[in-house]
C-alpha positions in Angstrom: 69.9 131.2 59.4 71.0 128.3 61.7 70.8 129.5 65.3 73.2 128.1 67.9 73.1 128.3 71.7 76.7 128.6 72.8 79.0 130.4 75.1 80.8 133.7 74.4 83.9 134.6 76.5 83.9 137.6 78.8 86.3 138.7 81.6 90.0 139.3 81.9 92.8 136.9 80.9 93.0 135.1 84.3 89.4 135.7 85.3 87.4 134.1 82.5 83.6 133.9 82.6 81.1 133.1 79.9 77.7 134.2 78.7 75.2 131.7 77.2 73.8 133.3 74.1 71.6 132.5 71.1 73.5 133.5 67.9 73.8 132.8 64.2 76.0 129.8 63.8 78.2 131.6 61.2 79.0 134.5 63.6 82.4 134.6 65.4 82.5 133.4 69.0 82.4 136.9 70.5 80.4 138.4 67.6 76.9 139.7 67.4 74.3 137.8 69.4 70.5 137.5 69.1 69.8 137.1 72.9 71.6 136.7 76.2 70.3 133.5 77.8 72.4 133.3 81.0 76.0 133.0 82.3 78.6 130.5 83.5 81.6 131.2 85.8 83.9 128.1 86.0 85.9 129.5 88.9 82.9 130.1 91.2 82.2 127.4 93.8 78.8 125.8 94.2 76.1 126.9 91.6 78.3 128.6 89.0 75.7 129.2 86.3 72.3 130.8 85.7 70.1 129.9 82.7 66.9 131.4 81.4 65.3 128.0 80.8 62.1 129.4 79.3 64.0 131.3 76.6 66.3 128.4 76.0 63.3 126.1 75.4 61.9 128.8 73.1 65.0 128.9 70.9 65.2 125.1 70.9 61.6 125.0 69.8 62.6 127.2 66.9 65.3 124.7 65.9 68.4 126.1 67.7 71.1 123.6 68.5 73.0 123.8 71.8 76.8 123.3 72.0 78.1 120.3 74.0 79.0 122.4 77.0 75.8 124.3 77.0 73.8 121.0 76.6 75.6 119.8 79.8 74.7 122.9 81.7 71.0 122.6 80.6 71.0 119.0 81.8 72.4 120.1 85.2 69.8 122.9 85.5 66.9 120.5 84.7 68.2 118.0 87.3 68.5 120.7 89.9 65.0 121.9 89.1 63.6 118.4 89.7 65.2 118.1 93.1 64.1 121.6 94.2 
């Protein structure tokens, strides 16, 4: 099973938000997930995401591949952790 770290869509039509999840790569976007790893709200100002970095590193250690958008959020979270 190829595990992916990607976003799943939540919220109403004009109020979209996303969950960051670990899931089987063959599963549909909003299908069954293995673990919830955080959230992302593109409409929120300031810090608009929360990631469980320890769990993300665990899944990446097991071979999970992050999507491009999630990889960008991980990069931002690591940069913010360095400055804090």
